[in-house]
N, C-alpha and C positions, 0 to 999 in steps of 0.2 A: 491878591498877587504878592509874592515875596520880592522885595527890592534886592537885586543882585548886581554885582559888578561884572563887567564883561571882559576885563583884562587888567593887567597891572597899570596902576596910575600913581602919580606922586601923591603922598599923603597930604590932605587938606583938612580943613575944619570938619567937613562932613564925615571924612574917614575916621578922624580921631574921635568924633562924637559917637559914631557907630561902634567903635571899639570900646569906648567907655560905657556905653549902654549895655553891651554884652558883658562887660566886667561886673557891672552891678547886678545884672540878671543872673549870672552864674553864681555870684555870692549869695543871692537870695535863695536860689535853688538848693544850695547846700546848707545854708545857715539860718533860713527863716524859721521863726519870726525874728526880725532884727530892726533896729531903728536906722534913720539916716546917719546919725552919729556913729553907730556901729559900722556901717558900710564905709564911711569916710576913714575911720581908724584902721580898718582891715585892708582897704584897697590903696590907701595913700592919696586918694582924690580929696580935694578940699571940700568943705561942707557946702559951699555955695554951688559947686559943680554937681555934687551928689544931689542936692535939692532939685536942681534943674533937670538932671537925668531922671530922677524918680518921678517928677511931674510929667515928663514925656512918657515914661513907661505906664503911669496911671492912665494917661490920656489914651494910650494904645490898648488899654485894658489887659496889660500883661502883669501888672502889679496892683495890689489894693492895700488900703490901710485897714487895720483890724482893731483900732482903738488904742487907749493909753495903758501903759503898764507902770506900776509903782514899785515893783519888786526889783529895784536896781538902785545903785548909788547915784545920788543927784536927783535932778528933776524928773518927773514922769515923762515918758517919751511915747510918741506915736509909733506903733509897730507896723511893719510891712511884711507881706507874704506874697507869693506868686498868685496871680489871678488866672488869666488865660481862659476864662470861662467862654469867650466867644470862639475859641479855636480848638482844633483837633488835628493830631498827627496820626496817620494810618500806616500800618505795616501788614503785608501779606506774606505768608510762607507757603511754598509749593513743595510737596514731597511726593514720593511714589504712591503713597496710599492715602494722603489727606492734604487738605489746604486749611490754613488758619488765617483769620483776619483779626487784627487787634487795633483799636483806636484808643489813644490816650490824650489827656489834656496836658497843659504846659507843666503841671506839677507831677505828671506821670501817673495820675489816677486813671484807671481803665474806664472807658466809656462803653466799650463793647468788646466781646471776645467770642468769636464764632469758630467752630471747627466743622469741616464738611468732608465726607468721604470723596476721594478723587482717584480715578483709575489712571494715574499719571503714566504708567509704563505701557498702557494699552491705548492711549489717546495719541493721535498725531499732533504735531505742534499747533496747527490751526485750531483744532478742537480744544486743546489745552488752553491756548491763549483766550479763546472765547469764554471758557469756564472761569479763568482767572479774572478776566475783565468783568464778568457778571457779578462775581463776589465783590470786586472792588466797587462797582456801581452801587451795590446794596449798602456797603459800608459808608460810602460817601453820602448816599441819600439819607441814611439813618442819622449821621451826625448833623447834616444840614437841616433835617426835620427838627432836630433838637436845638436849632438856632446857632450852630457853630459853623465856622468857616474852616475848610480843609487847608492846612498849611503845606501838606505834601504827602506823597504816597511812595513807599518803597516796597519792592517785591523781592523776596529772597528765594533763590533757586539753587538746588544742589548740583552745582557744576561750575565750569570756568566762565566768568563773565568779564567782558572787557569794559573799558571806560565809556564806551558808547551804549552800554546796556544790551549788547548782543551776547547771547548765551552761546559761546563757542562750542562747548561740548558738555552735555549732561548725560552720562552713560545710563543712569537708572531711569531717566525719562526718555531715553533714546532720541535726544535732541542733538542737532549739530547746526551751528550758525543760524540760530533763531533770533531775529531782531525783536525781542519781547518788548522793549521800551517803546519802539515805534508802534507796535501792534496795540499796546495799551493806550498810548496817546490817541490813536485813531479811534479805538473802541470807546474811549471816554470823551470823544469830541474835542480834542485839543484843549484840555482844561487849563485854567489860569494858574494852577499850582504845579510844582515840579513832580515828575514821575521818574524814579530811579529803579534800576535793577542791580542786585548785588548778590554775591555768593552767600548762601544761607548761614554758613559757619561764621563768616565775618560779621553778619548781623547778630547772630546769637552771642558772640563774645562781647559785642557792644552792649547787649541787654544784660549780660552777666556783670559787666563792669559798672553799668549805670543802676541796675535794679537788683542785682544779686547780692551775695554776701562778700564781694571782693572789690568794692569801690576803691580801696586804697592800694590794690595790687597793681604795680607798674608792669609786671611781667606775668601774663595770664594766658592760658590756652584753654579753649572750649572745644570738646569733641562732640560732634553731632552723632547721636546713636540712632541712626536710621538704617535703611537698606544700604546706603553708602555711609562712609565715615569721613567727614570733612573736619578741618581744624581752623578755628578762628584764633588768631594770635595777636595779643597785645604785647608789644616789646618796648620797654622803656616808656610806657605810657601811651604809645601810638599803635594804631592798627597796622600790622605788617601785611602789605599788599603785594610786594614784589614789583618788578619792573613793568609788567603788563596787567597786574591785578590777579595773577594766577597762584599766588602763594597759598599754602595751607592744605595741599592735597595729601593729607595724612593717610587716607585710605589706600593710597597707591605706593606706599613704602613696600619694597619687595621683602617678603618674609621667607617664602619657600619657592624656588624656581620650578619645582615639580608639583606645586600645589594646584588647587582648582582654578579654573578660568574665571577671571574677574569680568565684571560688566564692561570694563574698558577694553576688553579683548586680550589683555595680558594675563599671564599665569602667575599665581602665587602672591597676589597683592594682599595686604593686610585686610582690606575690605572683603575679599573673597573668603577669608578665614574668620573674621571677627565682626563683619557686618551683621545686622539683626536677621536678615534673611538667611545667612549661613548658620547662625546660631539656632534658629528655629528648625531649619531642615535637619540639622544633626541631632538636636535634642528631642525632636518630635518626628521621627521618621514615619510614624504611623498616622500623622496628622493629615487631614483631608485638604488643607489649604493649598491652593495652587496659584493664588494671586497675591501680590503684595498688599492688596486692599484689605486682606484679612490678617495683617500682622498683629494688630492690637490684641485680639482675643487669643492669638497663639502665644504672644509674650506673656499674657496673663496665665496661660496654662503652664508655660515654663516655670513661672514663679510659683504656681501652686505645687508643681511636682518637686521643685527645689525645696520648698518648705516641708514637704512630706518626706524628704530624704531620698528621693529617687537617685540611685547611684549613677545611672547613665547621664541624667541631666546635670548632676553635680560635677561629673567629669568633664562634660562639655563646657560648662560655665568656667571651671578652673582653667581648661585649655584656652578658652576665649580670653580670660583674664591675663594669661601668660602672653598671648599674642599682643594684647593691648599694651602690656608692660614693655614688650620688645619695642613697639613703636614709640611709646612714651619715653623710653630710655634714649632712643635716637634723638628725639626732640630735646630732651633734657640736656644731653651732651652738646647740642648745638647752641641752644639759647638760654638754658638754665632758668625756666619759669619758676615763679614762686608756687604756683598751683596749676594743676591740670584738672579741669572740671568735666566730668562725664555727664552728657545731656541726653535728651530724647529717650528712646527705649532703654538706654543703658541705666537710667535712673532706677527703675524697679528691680533691675538685675544687679545693681551695684553691691549689695551685701555679699554676693558670691564672686563678683568680678574683681573688686578692689584688692582683697587680700592677695590674690595670685598676681595681680598687676604690680602691687607694691614689692613683692619678692623679686619679680623679674626686673623691675626698675633698679632695685638695690644691687642685684647681681651684675647688671650691665652698665650701670652708671660709673664713670671714672672718678667723679667727684666724691669726696667723703660724705656719707649720709645723703646720698643722691642729690647733692648740691642744695639740699633743703626743699626740693620739689615734693609737693604733696599731691595726692590723688583723692579727689572728693566727688560726691554726687551733687548735681545742680539742684537748687531749690525751685528753679523756674519750671514751668510746665512745658508740654510739647509744642507750645507756640512761642518758644524763645526767640526764634528768628523773626517771627512777625512782630514781637515786642521790640526786637532790635531794629526792625525796619522803621517803626515809629520813633524809636530813640534816635535813629540817624537823622530824621527830619528835625527833631528837637536840637540835635547837635548843630544844625545850620543856624538855628536861632541863637544858640549859645555863642556861635562864632561871629555874631553881629548882623546877620541877614534877617532883620526883624520885619514882621508884617507891617504893611502900610497902615496908616490910621483909617 
């Protein structure tokens, strides 16, 4: 069970110690291996305090000693690294055509990574929740069989999710007001670890920030390249959630009032023009796929034809890139991110999407040189939101809510 505070309380010794434990743990995550003296010098904590905190973390099996090093000025020092071998953080990602489960240890090393076909758009919410819970149970059982304790589980969903874990609307899953967190807790028999539900793009940008190539970026946007297009936004180092947690609905920027009908019921949304389903239907009008569960092979076929120089496919991808550039320029003019990362199915299509998107961004951005905003493809896989779900669990550890001994 994770020790958690239930409300604001005056700072006392326990609060200060919990904060200091988190400071030491975060420093080790970023800088390990390092010594107790290194931690004291970097954090400003005195050496005696650091020694006490490290002893506590070793007892909790969050940190371990790795031996002495002599390749430094002064006396040899005992080096420390993250341990966390008794623990696992689990993230699940739900999409229209697949589900992903990822488990990581405290250092972020993957313990499992599963991907399963999922008929999300044709399943009712009850069926979908049962499938999600079944995958979660398997993931928990696997890490527990390996002798690890689950620290928490986070589920990423492509839709608006409020603070109570209720999916208010997920157009591409055809969900409305689905209390997924309660359903998961019930299916998992009220487990001792926390279960959270979050927007998938929010989780994906956390994964990009923690495990991708932009850990130092304080202003970062991640675009999910799925049937829908969501945006996870890191602004000044913090996740931008909005007043009710609904920020980042990038796919519903209005592009063309006379355009095709979007899954949300409105006409001309960016998602209806540049979502992967729209790309496939325009690029492969002769394709036999009628279900979003067949998107992956269709995307592969689009890539094959693009590489072969198919003019129709190249035109569709260039047009899609321009639509994305239009949306990115809107975001760039509002919040001036350092980088916009294309994720999901956009990644294999990025060689053709990015050049057109960059030109559109440059033409529509009011700031010189697009305000420095770059458009790049993610190096994370299709399970980025699941990885971000696990990262969110680890973020609670970094903030001081450490597992009990």
